N, C-alpha and C positions, 0 to 999 in steps of 0.2 A: 451413569457409570463412566469412569475414566477410561480413556484410550491409552494403552501403554506403548506409545510410540518409541519411548526410550529403550525398549527391548531391542529395537532394530538399529539404533544409532548408539554406539558406546560413548561413555563419558569421555574417553580418550579422543574419539573423533570430534566430539563437540568442543573439547578443550583445544584441540589443534585448530578446528574451525574458528573458534573465538580468537585465537592468536592471529590467524590469517586475516580475519575480519578487522581486527585492530590495526594490522599492518596496511591493508589495502583499501579499506572502506571507511573507517571511522573518521579520518581527517575531514571528509566531506559530509558524512551522514551523522553529524553531531548537532544537537540543538544550538541554534544561534549562528549557524554557518552563514557566511556572507556572500555565497554565490547567488546569482540571479539567472535563472530560477534556482531557488535553494534546493539542495538535496534533501529528500524527505528523511525525517528521523525514523529509521527503520524499526526501532523498538516500539513504535506506535502503529505498526501494521502487522497483518498476517500476509505471508507470501508462500507460494509453492516453490519447491526446489526447481522445477522445470522453468518457472517464470524467472527466477533469479539467474539460473544458468543462461537463459536466452538473453537477458539484459546484460550479463557480463560478457557474453560473446559478441553481441551486436551494439551495445551502448544504447543511448536514447537520442534519436535525432532531434535537434533543436534544443537540447538540454546540455548540461555540463557533465552528463554521465558518459565517460569514455568507454571504449571497448577494452576488455581485459582478455582478449583472445590469446595474448602472449602467455598467459598463465597456463600451467599444466592442467589437464582435465581433472586430476586428483585434487589439486589446489582449489579449482573452481567448485568441484563437488563438495568439498569440506566447508567452504564458505557458504554455499547454497544450503547445505544441511543445517548449518548454524543459524543462518537467517530464518530459515523455515521453522526452526524450533521456537522462535519468538511467538508468543501468544497463540500457539497452535490450538489450544483447546478452549478458546474464548467462547463462552456461552452466556447469553443474557436472557433472562426470562422477560419477555415482552408481552404486555397485554395485547390481545388480538386487535382491539380498536386502535391502539397506538401504532401497531404495525400497518394496518390499513391506511391510517392517516399518513404515515411515512411513505408508503407505496404511492399514494396519490400525489404527494408533494414531489417525490422522485420523478414520476412520469411527467408532471407539469413543469418542473424547474430544472431537473438534472439530466433527464434522458436525452434532450436535444444534443448535448455534448457527450455524455457518457454512455449513450445507447440504452435501449429498453432493458437489455440484459446485463449492462455494466461493461460491455466490451469496448466502449470508447469509440471515438471517431477521429479522423484526421482533419486538420484545419489548413495545413500548408507546411512548407519546408522549414520555415523559421520559427514556428511555434511548437513547443513540445506537445505531443498528443496527450489527451487525458489518460490516466492509468487504466488498465484493464482490471476493473474491480472484482472480476471473477477470480483473479489469481494474485492480485496485490490489493489488499483490502484494509482500509484504515479502521482502527478501533474507534468506537463512538466518540471518545473525547477528542481524538485527532480530527474526525469529520467536523465536529463542532468548531474546533480551532480554524480549520480551513474555511468553513462557511463564514466565520466571523472576520477572518483576516484576508482571505483570498490567497493566491500564490503569486508573488511578484514575478514578472517575466513570462507569465503564462496567460492563457485565456480565462483562468479561474479567478473571478473577481469576488469581492466580499458581498455576502448576503446579510451582513450584520443588521442593517436597518430594513431589510426586506422580509426576513423570516423571524418569527417569534422564537424565544428560547425553546418552547415546547415543540414547535415545528422542526427546529434544527435537531432536537433530540430524537423526534420521530423518524426523520429521514436518516439520521445516523444509525439508528437501530435497524431500519429497513435495509440499508446498504450492507449490513452484516449478512443478510440472507442471500446476497448475490455471490458470496464466496463459494467457489467450487473445489477448493483445495482440500487436501487430506494427505 
C-alpha cells in the first residue's frame, strides 16, 4: 500500500524546494562533478529531512560539503523536504536467501568502516567519514556503482575485482534494509 506522504507536503512547497535545490545544491550534486571527493548524486539516494538539515547546518568535515547555516530555517527546511522526497517509497522484493547473503557480505566487508548498523565511523580529520546509511541510503544501482568505482578522495575504494556482480547486488539490497527514515 502506498504511503501518501504528499498529503503533508504541498506541491507548492516541493516546487519551491526544487527551485532552492537548483540554486544552492545542484551545481555540486550533479553527475560528473569534478570535486574530489565528489558530491554524491542525491537523486540516487534516500535521505531523511533531519539528516539533510544537519548536513546543511554543519557541512561534512573533510569533504567539499560546506555549511549552509547562513540560509534561513525556512529555506533549509524546503530544500530538506525536497531532497527527502527523492526515492521515498523505494521498495524492492528481495528473496530471503539473497538478503542473508548480502547481510553476511556487509558484515564481512562493509561493517568495519560503515558500522554494524550503518552508522559509520570516523577515520581522521582529513578523510570524510562514511555516510550514515540509516539516514542517507543509496539506491541499489548507486551502491553497485560505488562498489565498482570507489569514491576518489575518500577511504572508499573499488571492490570491482573483489566482489562478484551477484555479491554486489546482494549487499546493495541489504543496505536498503538499514534505512531508518520515513
